[in-house]
C-alpha positions in Angstrom: 49.7 -0.1 -32.0 52.0 1.3 -29.8 51.3 4.0 -27.1 54.0 5.4 -24.7 54.6 3.8 -21.6 53.3 4.7 -18.1 55.0 6.7 -15.6 54.0 8.1 -12.1 54.3 11.6 -13.6 51.9 11.0 -16.4 48.6 13.0 -16.3 45.2 11.2 -16.6 44.3 13.4 -19.4 47.4 12.4 -21.4 46.2 8.8 -20.9 42.7 9.5 -22.1 44.3 11.2 -25.3 46.3 8.3 -26.3 43.4 5.8 -25.9 41.3 8.4 -27.9 44.0 8.4 -30.6 44.1 4.7 -30.9 40.2 4.6 -31.1 40.2 7.3 -33.8 42.6 5.0 -35.7 40.4 1.8 -35.3 43.1 0.0 -33.4 41.9 -3.2 -31.8 45.0 -3.7 -29.5 47.4 -1.3 -28.1 51.0 -2.2 -26.8 52.2 -0.6 -23.6 55.1 -0.6 -21.2 54.0 -1.0 -17.6 57.3 -0.4 -15.9 57.7 -2.8 -12.8 60.4 -0.2 -11.6 57.7 2.5 -11.5 54.6 0.5 -10.3 56.6 -1.3 -7.4 59.8 0.9 -6.8 60.3 0.4 -3.1 59.8 -3.3 -2.2 57.5 -6.2 -2.5 53.8 -5.2 -2.3 54.4 -1.7 -2.2 52.6 -0.3 -5.1 53.2 3.4 -5.8 49.6 4.8 -5.9 50.3 7.3 -8.5 51.7 5.1 -11.1 48.9 2.7 -10.4 45.9 5.4 -11.0 47.7 6.1 -14.5 47.8 2.2 -15.1 44.1 1.9 -13.9 43.0 4.7 -16.3 44.8 3.4 -19.2 42.9 -0.2 -18.7 39.8 1.4 -18.1 40.0 3.7 -21.0 41.0 0.7 -23.2 38.1 -1.4 -21.9 35.5 1.2 -22.5 36.9 1.8 -26.2 37.0 -2.2 -26.7 40.6 -2.0 -27.3 42.7 -5.1 -26.1 46.2 -4.3 -24.3 49.3 -6.1 -24.6 51.2 -5.0 -21.2 55.0 -5.2 -21.6 56.2 -5.5 -18.1 59.8 -4.6 -17.6 62.4 -2.6 -15.7 63.4 -4.1 -12.5 63.0 -1.8 -9.5 66.4 -1.2 -7.4 65.4 -3.6 -4.5 65.3 -6.6 -7.0 67.8 -6.0 -9.4 70.8 -8.2 -10.0 72.8 -5.4 -11.5 76.3 -5.0 -9.7 76.9 -3.0 -6.4 78.2 -0.1 -8.3 74.9 0.4 -10.2 73.0 -0.4 -7.3 74.5 2.3 -5.0 73.5 4.8 -7.9 69.9 3.3 -8.1 67.1 5.5 -7.3 63.8 3.9 -6.8 61.3 4.9 -9.6 63.8 6.8 -11.5 65.7 6.0 -14.9 68.3 3.7 -13.8 71.0 1.5 -15.4 70.2 -1.2 -12.9 66.6 -1.5 -14.1 68.2 -3.3 -17.5 69.2 -6.3 -15.3 67.0 -9.0 -14.5 65.8 -9.6 -11.0 67.8 -11.6 -8.4 64.8 -13.7 -7.7 62.5 -14.4 -10.6 59.8 -15.2 -8.1 59.6 -11.4 -7.4 58.8 -10.8 -10.9 56.4 -13.5 -11.2 54.3 -12.1 -8.2 54.3 -8.7 -9.6 53.0 -9.9 -13.1 50.3 -12.0 -11.5 49.2 -8.9 -9.3 48.5 -7.2 -12.8 47.0 -10.3 -14.2 44.5 -10.4 -11.6 43.9 -6.7 -11.2 43.1 -6.4 -15.0 41.5 -9.6 -15.7 38.3 -8.3 -17.1 39.2 -6.7 -20.3 36.9 -6.0 -23.4 37.4 -9.6 -24.3 38.4 -10.9 -20.9 42.1 -11.1 -21.6 45.3 -9.3 -20.8 48.5 -10.2 -22.3 51.8 -10.1 -20.5 55.4 -9.7 -21.9 58.6 -9.7 -20.5 61.9 -7.9 -21.5 63.6 -9.8 -24.2 66.8 -11.8 -24.2 69.4 -10.9 -26.8 68.8 -7.3 -26.6 71.7 -5.7 -24.7 70.0 -2.5 -24.0 66.9 -4.1 -22.5 68.3 -7.2 -20.5 71.9 -7.1 -19.2 74.2 -9.3 -17.3 75.7 -12.8 -18.2 73.7 -15.7 -19.4 70.8 -14.0 -20.9 68.9 -16.7 -22.4 68.9 -18.9 -19.2 67.9 -16.1 -16.8 65.1 -14.9 -19.2 64.0 -18.5 -19.3 64.1 -18.7 -15.4 61.8 -15.3 -15.3 59.3 -17.1 -17.9 59.2 -20.3 -15.8 58.4 -18.2 -12.9 55.8 -15.9 -14.2 53.8 -18.3 -16.5 52.3 -20.2 -13.9 51.9 -17.4 -11.7 49.8 -15.6 -14.1 47.9 -18.7 -15.0 47.1 -19.4 -11.3 45.1 -15.8 -11.0 43.9 -15.8 -14.6 43.9 -19.0 -16.6 42.6 -17.2 -19.9 45.2 -14.7 -20.1 47.8 -15.5 -23.0 51.3 -14.8 -22.1 53.8 -13.5 -24.8 57.6 -14.3 -24.6 60.6 -13.6 -27.1 61.9 -10.5 -28.7 59.4 -7.7 -29.8 61.3 -4.3 -30.4 61.0 -1.2 -32.1 58.3 0.9 -30.5 57.0 3.8 -32.3 55.6 6.0 -29.9 54.6 9.2 -32.1 52.8 6.7 -34.8 49.2 7.5 -33.5 49.3 11.1 -33.6 51.5 11.1 -36.8 48.9 8.6 -38.7 45.8 10.6 -37.3 47.4 13.7 -38.9 48.1 11.9 -42.3 44.4 10.6 -42.1 43.0 14.0 -41.6 45.2 15.3 -44.4 43.6 12.7 -46.8 46.8 10.8 -46.9 45.5 7.6 -45.7 42.9 5.9 -47.9 41.7 3.2 -45.3 41.7 3.3 -41.2 44.8 2.2 -39.5 44.1 -1.2 -37.9 47.4 -1.6 -36.0 51.2 -1.0 -36.1 53.2 -3.9 -36.6 56.8 -3.9 -34.9 59.1 -2.9 -37.7 61.9 -5.2 -36.1 60.0 -7.9 -34.8 62.1 -11.0 -34.4 60.6 -13.8 -32.4 57.5 -14.1 -30.4 56.2 -17.3 -28.8 52.5 -17.3 -27.8 51.6 -19.5 -25.0 47.9 -20.3 -24.7 
């Protein structure tokens, strides 16, 4: 089931509410965006404490509810983006920027960040955390030339980095698009109105294309 991605401005109460909705709908797994540009906006190893607090709360709430998490880690920060200089000049750290849709200049920078997350959140309800990166072939999500090649370079860097710190975590790659951020609250209302005869177990992506799951 999809829940809204985190930002530095999110309230902890809002995170609690999203996980409570997921639990009420009997979800076993939630999918959430953890934007790299929000969590590490200023430079390598400079984690934003406000964004991290929101991320930590989400993972803690999910673990307490017995809910697994698929973490979609995307959004390249200004300092790491391969965007043209014209976009980088207008890039505001931690904000919404066109430069965030460009892959990192150095895939190793992304790999180090997702390895940090994999290690920090290694002990989930089933001892797993899933990591997924922005998908090739979606222009609004990954910009620039040679998208498949650059996506492959990101995956080649990220996969071993994640496995070194947490060998058990599955790594997802491919194209999963079509998040329905309002699904949990709407489905819960329909359940309360008697319009759903069975508990909602999970939300399948309406436009799922290709997902390769690496053990």
